[in-house]
Every structure is written in C-alpha cells, then in structure tokens.
N, C-alpha and C positions, 0 to 999 in steps of 0.2 A: 155523444154522437159516435165516436170511434168504438165504444163498447157495444152499442146496438148494431153497428155495421159488422163488427167481429162476430157477434152472436148470429146474425143473419147468414154470414158466409159459412160458419160452422154448421148451422142447420141445413144449409142448401148443399154444401159440397163435402161435409165431413170435417174431421179435425184439421186436415190440411187445406181447408178452404181459404184462409188468409194467405197462405203461401202460394196457392194457385192463382189467386187474384193479383198478388204482387208480381208474380212471374208473367202473367198475361199482360199486365200493364206495362212491364218492361219491354216485352216483345212488341207491343203496339207502338211504344215510343221509339224503339229502334227502327221499326218499319216506316214510321212517319219521318224520321230524320234521315234515312238512307237516300231518298231522292235529292235532298238538299246537299248532302255530303258528296254524292256521286256526280252532281251537276258541275261541269267544267265550264269556265268562262271562255268564250270564243275570242280568239285573237282577231282584232279588226283587220290586220294585214293578211292573215290566213283567209278570212272571209272574202276580202277583196281579190286575193289571188285565185280562190276557187271560182269566184264569179267571172273573172277574166278568162279562166281556162275554158269555161263553157262557151265563150264567144269566139274561139279561135278556129271554128270550122269543125268538120268531121274528125273524129278521133281516129288516129292511125294505129293499127295493130301491127306490132313488130317486135323485134328483140328488145328495144328500149322499154316498151310498155310491159313486156313480160318480166323484164328485170326489175322494174319498179314494183310490179305486183309481188314478186318474190321477196323483195326487201321489205315491203309492207307487211307481209305475212309473219315476219319474225318479230313483230312488235311485242313489247312486254305486256303480259296479260294483266299485270297489276297497275298499268298506266291509268286506267279509268278510276282507280281508287287512290291516285297520288295525293289529292287534296286531303284525304282522310288518313293516309298512312305516313305522310311525311310531315316534319315540323313546319310550322307556319313561318317563323322568323328565319332570316339567313344565318344568324349566330347559332341558333339551336341546330340548324341543318349542318353547318360547318363542324360543330362539335360532335354531332352524331357520326358524320363521315370520318372524322379523325379517329374516333373510338373504333369504328369498324375497320379502318385501315390498320390501326395498331393491333387489332385482333387477327389480321391477315385476310380480311374480306375486302378486296379492292374493287369489286364490281360496281358499275355505275348505279345499280339499283339495290345496293346492299342494305341501305337504310330502310328502303321501302319493304324489302323482303323480311328484314328483321322485325319490323312492326307488324307485318302480316302474320308471321309465325307467332309473335307474341299475342296478337288478338285471337288467332284461331286456337292456340293452346289454352288461353284463358276461357274461351267459350266451351271448348271440349271438356276441360276438367270441371267447369261449372255444371254442365249437363250431366257428367258422371256423378257429381255430388247430389244433384237433384234425383237421379235415378236411384242412387243408394238410399237417399232419404225416403223415397216413396216405398221401396221394399222394406226398409227398417220399420217404418210406421205401419206397414201392413202386417208385419209379423209380430209386432209388439208395441208397447207404449214407448214413446220417445219424447223427451222434454223439448221445450221451445229453444232453449239455449244450445242444446246438443244439435238440434235441427239446423239452426242458423250456422253453427260452426261447421257442420258436415257439408253444408252447401257453399259457404263463403270461402273456407280454407282451401279446398281444391282449386277453386277459381283463382285465388291469389297466388297459389303455388304455380299453376300453369302460366299465369301472367308474368311472374318474376323469374321463372326458370330460364328463358332465353337471355335475360339480362345477366343473370348469374353466370351462364355459360360464356357469354362474351367477356365478362370481367375476368373470369378464370383464364380464358384464352389470351387476353391482354397480358395478364401477370405471367403466364407460362412463356409467352413469346418474348416478353421483355427480359425474363430471367435467362432464356436461351441466348439472347443477344448479348446480355451482360457477361455471361460465362465465356462466350466465344470471342468477345472483342479483343482481349489481350493477345490471343493467338493471331487474330486478323492483323493487329498492329505489327506484331513481329514479322509476319509474312510480308506486309506492305513495306516495312523498313528494309527487308532483304531485297525486295524488288527495286526500291528506289536506289539503294546503295549499289545494285548491280547495273545501274545506268538507265533504267526505265523511268518514264515520266510518271507522275502521280495518277494520271488517267489510265495508262497502261497497267500500272500496278493494281489499281482497283479492279480492272477487268480480270487480271490473273487471280487476284484474291477471291473474287466472286466464283470463279471456276473451281478453285482448290477447296473452298469451304462448303461447297454444295453437299458433300457427303456427311460431314460432321455437324455443321451448323447451317441447315437450309434456310432458316429465317434470316440470319445475317447475310448469307450469300445472296438471297433475293433482294435485300435492301441495297447491297453493293451493286448488284446488276442493274437495279433501277437507276442508281446514281450514274453508272457508266452510260446507260442508254440516254439519260437526259443530257449528259455532257455531249454525247455524239449528236444529239438533236440540235445542239447549238445554244442551249440555255446558259445563262450566266452561272459560273461555277459557285459563286457565293450563294446565290439563291438555291442552287442544287444542294449544296451542303446544309443550308438551313432547313430545307424541306426534308432532307435525310434525318436531321436531328429531331424535327417535329414528328415525323412518322414513327420513329423508334420510341421516343418518350423515355429514353434512358439517360441519366445524368452523365455517365461516362462518354456517351456519344456526343452529347451537347458540349462537353468540355473539349473533346477532340475537334469538333467543328469550329469552336472558338479559336483553338490553337492554329488550325489550318488557315482560317480567314486572316488572323493576325500575321501569320507567316507570309501569306500571299500579299497582304497589304503593305507590310514593311520591308519585304524583299529579303527576308532571312532564309537560311537554308532549311528546306523542308526535311532533309534527312536528319539534321541535328534535332529539330523539333520532334520528329517521330521517335528518335532514339530516346530522348528524355521522357516523352510521354508514354512510350511503350514500357519503359522500366517502372514508371509510376503505376501503370495499369497492372503490371505483374505483382507489385507490392500490395496494391489494393485487393487483388484476388486472394493473395495469401492471408491478408488481414480479414477478409470476409470468411475464409475457411476457418481461421482461428476463432472468429466470433461465433460461428455456428457450432464449433466444437465446445466452446465455453458455455453455450446455452444448453447443451445436452444434459448436464447433471441437474439443472433446474427443472427441465421438462420431465426428467425421469423421476423426480421426487414424488410427484403425485401418483404415478403408477406404482412406485415402490411402496408408498403408504397404503394404497388401496389393495394391492395384491400380495404384499409380503407381511406387513404388520398384523393384519387380522388373523391369518393362520398361525403366525408365531405366538400371538397372545392366546389363541385357543389351545395351542400345545403346552404353553408354559403355565397359564392361569387356569385352564380347564380342569385339571385334576383337583386343584385346591378348592375351586368353587364347588365341584361335585362332592368333595369330602365335607365341606361346610354345610351343604344342603342336607346331606345324610345325617350329620350331627344335629342339625336343627329339627329334622323329622323325629329322630330318636328322643330329643329333649321334649318335644310335644307329646310323644307317646308316654 
C-alpha cells in the first residue's frame, strides 16, 4: 500500500512528491490544531463583570475611560498564545521562570517570549532546510537520507539554539556571581564593622559592585528593595539563594539565617565566612591552573608531534623508499 502510494506521488509530483505530501499534511494538521490551541477559556467572573458593565447606563467618556484605553493598548501581543507557549503544570512553569531568572531575564512574560522565539526559530530553520533541499534536488540527484538530514537538522538546531543560549547565560552569570562574591563579602564585612546594619551594608555593596560585578550588584539591589518593602528577611535571603543558584551564596544565606536565629554576632560570622570564601577562590584558581597541562596535552600531541615526526623520521623513510625502488630495478 505504501509502495503504491509512494509511486503515485513520485509520478504525480516528481522525486520530491512524498516530501511535499508530508509537508502539506503537517501544515494541514497545524492549521487544524491552531484554533483549539488559541482558544482561551472565559473566566465566569469576567463574563459576569462584563455583563454587569453593560447594564450600568450610558458610558461616560472622560479621563478615566481614556486612561483605561491606554492601559489596555499595552497588552502583551503573545497573550492570546499563552496556552500554547507556556507550560501547563505549575511545577514546570515555576522551574522555567526560575531558569529565566537565573539567566537574567526577569520579565513577567519571559517564559512565553522564550518559547515563542524557540518555536519561530525552529520553523524558520526548517523552512530554510526545505528551500535548500528543493534547490539541491533541482540541481542534482540527492539521496533520501541526505534530504531528511538537510531538512530535519536545521529545524532541530533552530529549536534548541535558544535553550543553549539560556543555559550559557545561566552558567556565565553564575560564574560572575561566584567570582565576585568574596569581594562582596569583604565589602559587607567592612560596612558592618563600621557600624552600619546588614540592610544598609547590602545597599552600599550593591552600589559599589555595579561597575565590576553587575549581576551580583543587581541581586543585592533586589534583596535591599524586598527588605524595604517589608518582606521577611529570612524569606528574602532564601529567595536570593534560589535566584542565584550558586552554592557559595546558599551557604552564606544559611550562615546569615542561623546567625539571626541564634542571636550571634553577624560581624564574626561574616569575618569567618569571608576568609573561607577567599580561600575557596584561591583553591579554584589553583585547580584551574592544574587542569591546564592536561588540556594542553591533546593540542600538543596534535600540533607538535606530527611535524616533529615528519622532520625526524621523514628523511629515513625517504631513503628507505629510494633503496626499495633501486632494489626492484
């Protein structure tokens, strides 16, 4: 059955007939699924509120109405695709928001925008692969395996490219926070020992670190703003640790919470922990330096040994070949 269908498609539309048929079927399925995906369930309370608004008499035109119109015009354009672009479960949504926050994207619609970019890049690269396959098949013969790879691989690259970008952003940002955290602790210790409170010290540290370590300064600024807003300091510190995702920050938050719970001196705890962080930074630098010879071994073997062998062994091999030729003659 499939063979006869394949032969019919090849006879009707040429060698790329099966590919065109599969692509058309995929487009039809997408068009059939879009209305269901884009359909949003109406909130009963919103429906009741809209119905009651219509019974309140003639609508008044005034500054309030204009203001509401202006605020409505700034609605997110991707809101209608929220059910398609956002995870369905609350756990997946929370995990996606945490990942985007750790990458530095704190917008309310960051997850929705990420999935929209991922979807659009996947479709764009897939279409680019189809166009290339059509041109390649028109200019010459191309095998089925190569055709599938040329079409599928660009789509997969375009789909996973935003994910790779976000993961790299998370790693880079966490590395910057980890590198600047010992200096931030030293500065915070100086502020506390000078007579400032922990909250005032965090504000000062966030201002001083903005030039050298902007990611860490941003996190400290968020902590200070949340404390000013009246949130519980323990929850603020735990949120700080969760946003950063760095083990050193998590240990610092644990030390601060224990110091606040048991009433011990914050300055003493900061002094001990700052010294420990400096030692850990030195140990990380030594570890990176000790890894260098191992990483250079492969490069040395690839780019140094072959030319050396050619220089040393090449003349002997050439003489042996000449002797072998003379012996045959």
